[in-house]
C-alpha positions as CSV (number, residue, x, y, z in Angstrom):
1,M,-40.9,-9.2,61.8
2,H,-38.9,-11.5,63.5
3,Y,-36.1,-12.1,61.5
4,P,-35.5,-8.7,59.7
5,F,-33.4,-8.6,56.4
6,D,-31.0,-6.5,57.5
7,V,-30.2,-8.4,60.7
8,V,-30.6,-11.9,60.0
9,P,-29.7,-12.0,56.1
10,G,-28.3,-15.8,56.8
11,F,-31.8,-16.7,58.1
12,W,-33.8,-15.9,54.3
13,G,-30.7,-17.4,52.6
14,K,-31.3,-20.5,54.7
15,L,-34.8,-20.5,53.7
16,V,-33.8,-20.1,50.0
17,D,-31.4,-23.1,50.5
18,L,-33.9,-25.4,52.2
19,S,-36.7,-24.6,49.7
20,S,-34.4,-25.4,46.5
21,R,-33.1,-28.6,48.2
22,N,-37.2,-29.5,48.8
23,I,-36.8,-29.6,52.5
24,I,-39.2,-26.9,53.3
25,I,-42.6,-25.9,51.3
26,S,-45.4,-23.6,51.9
27,I,-48.9,-22.9,50.2
28,D,-50.3,-20.9,47.5
29,K,-52.7,-19.0,50.0
30,V,-49.3,-17.9,52.0
31,K,-48.1,-16.5,48.6
32,K,-51.1,-14.8,48.1
33,E,-51.1,-13.1,51.6
34,I,-47.5,-12.0,50.8
35,C,-47.4,-11.1,47.4
36,D,-51.0,-9.9,46.3
37,I,-50.7,-6.7,48.1
38,S,-51.5,-3.5,46.8
39,T,-48.0,-1.5,47.7
40,P,-45.0,-4.5,47.6
41,D,-43.0,-4.4,51.0
42,E,-39.8,-5.6,51.2
43,L,-41.1,-9.3,52.0
44,S,-43.0,-9.3,48.8
45,I,-40.3,-8.2,46.6
46,W,-37.9,-10.4,48.4
47,C,-40.4,-13.7,48.0
48,Q,-40.9,-12.9,44.4
49,S,-37.2,-12.5,43.8
50,N,-35.8,-15.2,45.7
51,V,-38.2,-18.0,46.0
52,G,-38.6,-20.6,43.1
53,G,-41.8,-21.4,41.7
54,G,-42.2,-25.2,43.2
55,F,-42.1,-23.8,46.9
56,F,-45.6,-22.8,46.9
57,C,-47.9,-25.9,46.4
58,D,-51.5,-25.8,45.2
59,T,-54.3,-26.1,47.8
60,P,-57.4,-27.0,46.1
61,S,-56.9,-31.1,46.5
62,C,-57.2,-29.9,50.6
63,V,-60.4,-28.7,50.3
64,D,-62.4,-31.8,52.0
65,K,-59.3,-31.3,54.9
66,Y,-60.6,-27.9,54.8
67,S,-64.4,-28.3,55.3
68,D,-63.2,-30.6,58.1
69,I,-61.3,-27.6,59.6
70,A,-64.5,-25.2,59.2
71,N,-66.8,-27.5,60.4
72,W,-64.8,-27.8,63.4
73,V,-64.3,-24.3,63.6
74,Q,-68.0,-23.6,63.3
75,N,-69.0,-26.1,65.7
76,H,-66.4,-24.8,68.6
77,S,-68.7,-22.9,70.7
78,Q,-65.7,-21.4,72.9
79,Y,-64.8,-18.8,70.1
80,K,-66.9,-15.9,69.3
81,Q,-68.3,-15.8,65.8
82,S,-66.1,-12.6,65.1
83,A,-63.2,-15.0,65.4
84,K,-64.5,-18.0,63.7
85,D,-65.8,-16.0,60.9
86,N,-62.1,-14.2,60.8
87,F,-60.4,-17.5,60.7
88,L,-62.2,-18.8,57.7
89,V,-62.0,-16.0,55.2
90,T,-61.8,-17.5,52.5
91,D,-58.1,-16.7,51.2
92,L,-56.8,-16.7,54.8
93,A,-53.5,-19.1,54.7
94,D,-53.7,-20.6,58.4
95,P,-56.7,-22.9,57.8
96,W,-55.7,-23.8,54.5
97,L,-52.1,-24.7,56.1
98,I,-53.6,-26.7,58.2
99,A,-55.7,-28.3,55.7
100,Y,-52.6,-29.2,53.4
101,A,-50.6,-30.3,56.4
102,L,-53.4,-32.6,57.6
103,K,-54.0,-34.3,54.1
104,N,-50.1,-34.2,53.1
105,N,-48.4,-35.5,56.6
106,C,-46.5,-32.5,56.8
107,T,-45.6,-30.3,60.1
108,I,-46.5,-26.8,60.2
109,V,-43.9,-24.2,61.1
110,T,-45.3,-21.2,63.0
111,H,-44.6,-18.7,66.0
112,E,-48.1,-19.2,67.0
113,T,-48.4,-21.0,70.7
114,S,-51.3,-22.6,72.3
115,Q,-53.9,-20.6,73.8
116,P,-56.7,-22.8,74.7
117,A,-59.0,-20.2,76.8
118,A,-58.8,-18.0,73.7
119,I,-62.2,-16.7,72.6
120,N,-61.5,-14.0,70.4
121,R,-59.3,-15.6,67.5
122,I,-58.3,-19.1,66.9
123,K,-54.4,-19.9,66.4
124,I,-53.2,-22.0,64.2
125,P,-52.1,-24.8,67.1
126,E,-55.8,-25.4,68.6
127,P,-56.8,-26.9,65.1
128,C,-53.6,-28.6,64.9
129,L,-54.0,-30.2,68.5
130,H,-57.9,-31.1,67.4
131,F,-56.9,-32.8,64.3
132,G,-53.4,-34.2,65.0
133,V,-51.2,-32.0,63.0
134,N,-47.5,-31.2,64.5
135,Y,-46.7,-28.0,64.5
136,M,-43.1,-26.3,65.8
137,T,-41.8,-22.7,65.9
138,P,-38.6,-22.0,63.1
139,I,-36.2,-22.4,65.6
140,Q,-37.2,-26.1,66.3
141,M,-37.4,-26.5,62.5
142,F,-33.8,-25.8,62.1
143,R,-32.7,-28.0,65.0
144,D,-35.1,-30.7,63.8
145,I,-33.3,-31.1,60.3
146,G,-30.0,-30.2,62.0
147,E,-29.4,-27.1,60.0
148,T,-27.5,-24.1,61.1
149,F,-26.6,-20.6,59.5
């Protein structure tokens, strides 16, 4: 975890604040990855206790953009089939984040960096670059929106 609860509690408080002011959002698939686990962990417990219902947006309206992304992935011969299959697992958040951002003109916040020569894993930046979806790191986001903590 990049921002442990016990070391940087201000980070987590800032996320709640930004969410309550409708400055940041996420999607239902991220919530599923965080909260639908057999043994609740610190992140899932925090999320269920601190994040409001409006934070996680529904993705069914983005299925057309998801389909575009899936077609791009399947037709991209650079990647091994296992990388394609892993990226397109039905409930994996990554392609749905890109689809939602593409459909709604949003910027994705991620720690992932572009690795255009990768063949074993499709990272968020590669389809973002292809589809013109902006992405940035959390620190870049805080700078862009003028927030400190």
